[in-house]
C-alpha positions in Angstrom: 141.5 158.6 124.9 141.1 158.6 121.1 144.2 158.9 118.9 144.4 162.0 116.6 144.9 161.6 112.9 145.8 164.4 110.6 146.3 163.0 107.1 145.3 163.8 103.5 142.4 162.6 101.4 142.1 159.2 99.7 140.0 157.6 97.0 137.1 155.3 98.0 134.6 152.9 96.5 131.0 152.2 97.5 130.5 148.5 98.4 127.8 146.8 100.5 128.2 144.6 103.6 130.6 141.7 103.0 132.5 138.8 104.3 136.0 138.3 103.2 138.5 135.6 103.3 142.2 136.3 104.1 144.9 133.7 103.5 147.3 133.2 106.4 150.8 132.6 104.9 152.3 129.3 105.8 149.3 128.1 107.9 147.6 124.8 106.8 150.1 124.1 104.0 150.8 120.4 103.8 154.4 119.3 103.2 154.9 118.7 99.4 151.8 120.9 98.7 152.3 124.3 97.2 148.7 125.4 96.8 147.0 124.5 100.1 146.8 127.4 102.6 144.3 127.8 105.5 141.9 130.7 105.0 140.8 133.0 107.7 137.2 134.1 107.1 136.3 137.7 108.2 132.8 139.2 108.2 132.6 143.0 108.0 129.4 144.7 108.9 128.6 148.2 107.5 129.9 150.9 109.8 127.2 152.8 111.7 126.8 156.6 111.9 126.2 158.3 115.3 125.3 161.9 115.4 123.3 162.2 118.5 125.9 164.4 120.3 126.8 166.5 117.3 126.5 170.3 117.7 125.1 170.5 114.1 123.9 167.7 111.8 124.1 168.2 108.1 122.0 166.2 105.5 125.0 164.2 104.2 126.7 163.5 107.5 125.5 159.9 107.7 127.2 159.2 104.3 130.5 159.3 106.2 129.8 155.8 107.6 129.3 154.5 104.0 132.5 156.2 103.0 134.4 154.6 105.9 132.9 151.2 105.1 134.0 151.4 101.5 137.5 152.6 102.4 138.0 149.7 104.9 136.8 147.2 102.3 139.1 148.6 99.7 142.0 148.5 102.1 141.4 144.9 103.0 140.8 143.9 99.4 144.3 145.1 98.5 145.8 142.4 100.7 147.0 139.1 99.2 144.5 136.3 98.9 141.4 138.2 100.1 138.1 137.4 98.4 134.7 138.8 99.2 131.7 136.7 99.9 128.3 137.9 98.6 127.6 141.2 100.4 123.9 140.5 100.4 124.4 137.4 102.5 126.0 139.4 105.3 123.4 142.2 105.1 120.6 139.6 105.1 122.0 137.7 108.1 122.6 141.0 110.0 118.9 142.0 109.5 117.5 138.5 109.7 115.1 137.2 112.4 117.9 135.8 114.6 119.8 139.0 114.7 116.6 141.1 115.1 115.5 139.0 118.1 118.9 139.5 119.7 119.0 143.3 119.3 115.3 144.2 119.0 115.1 147.9 118.1 118.9 148.5 117.6 120.8 147.8 114.4 123.0 144.7 114.6 126.1 146.6 113.4 126.3 148.5 116.8 126.0 145.5 119.1 129.1 143.3 119.6 127.0 140.2 120.6 124.9 140.5 117.4 128.0 141.0 115.2 129.6 137.9 116.7 126.3 135.9 116.1 126.4 137.0 112.5 130.0 135.8 112.3 129.0 132.4 113.8 126.1 132.0 111.5 128.3 132.6 108.5 131.1 130.4 109.7 133.6 133.3 110.1 136.6 133.4 112.3 136.6 137.2 112.7 134.0 140.0 112.6 134.8 143.7 111.9 132.4 146.4 113.0 132.6 150.1 113.9 131.0 153.5 113.8 131.6 157.1 112.7 130.5 159.7 115.3 130.2 163.4 114.6 131.0 165.9 117.4 131.3 169.0 115.3 132.0 169.9 111.6 135.7 169.6 112.3 135.8 166.8 114.9 134.7 163.2 114.2 135.5 159.9 115.9 136.2 156.6 114.2 135.6 153.6 116.4 136.4 150.1 115.1 136.2 146.7 116.7 137.7 143.3 115.6 136.0 140.4 117.3 137.3 136.8 117.5 134.2 134.8 116.8 135.3 131.6 118.7 136.2 133.4 121.9 133.9 136.4 121.7 136.8 138.6 122.7 137.4 142.1 121.3 140.9 141.7 119.9 141.0 145.3 118.6 138.9 148.2 120.1 140.3 151.3 118.5 139.0 154.9 118.6 140.6 157.7 116.6 139.7 161.4 116.9 139.7 162.8 113.4 140.2 166.6 113.2 139.7 168.4 109.9 137.3 168.2 107.0 135.3 165.0 107.3 135.6 164.0 103.7 139.4 164.0 104.1 139.7 162.6 107.6 137.1 159.8 107.9 138.7 157.8 105.0 142.1 158.1 106.7 140.7 156.7 110.0 139.2 153.8 108.0 142.5 153.1 106.2 144.4 153.0 109.5 141.9 150.5 111.1 141.8 148.4 107.9 145.7 148.0 108.1 145.5 147.0 111.8 142.7 144.5 111.1 144.6 142.9 108.1 147.8 142.7 110.2 146.0 141.1 113.2 143.9 138.5 111.4 146.9 137.4 109.3 149.3 137.1 112.3 150.5 133.5 112.7 149.2 133.4 116.4 145.7 134.4 115.3 145.1 131.6 112.8 142.1 129.5 113.4 142.6 125.9 112.2 139.5 124.5 110.5 
């Protein structure tokens, strides 16, 4: 059952698909070395929009997925030692021949196996994906997944029911999931030693 979120609006930035690197404090540091830390590489696919079950679709509804994508990236960027890899590389890989062959007529950003494959191809440890679904003008669902690339396991599989004005609520769902992702991928037990 989705969790409900009732929070206020936030600012957001428009950014394309990206991979990011998150430093894991204390992991990989050699004794006597102050600058060497292991990095955890995370690929984030653009969030998808799903409106098939909505009682009424409006022309700008699909923009909510872009808003959520931007808010998540902004939320993850604010964490220490995170740097984005060229967003075009992730988008190109997600729409490339290997990904297209895997998913055929479906976008890669809605198929866990494809997202994981993109992560493998880009040498990532983690992949973040998700979707924004509209039920009605005042009820939206934010779904987000965090995939461990090595094991293929869904480490986070969250779903939040967002009640209220979409422009206010969708960014809040993205902020909540971004915080959970950042906490999980930087947890000491989640470090992937390279």
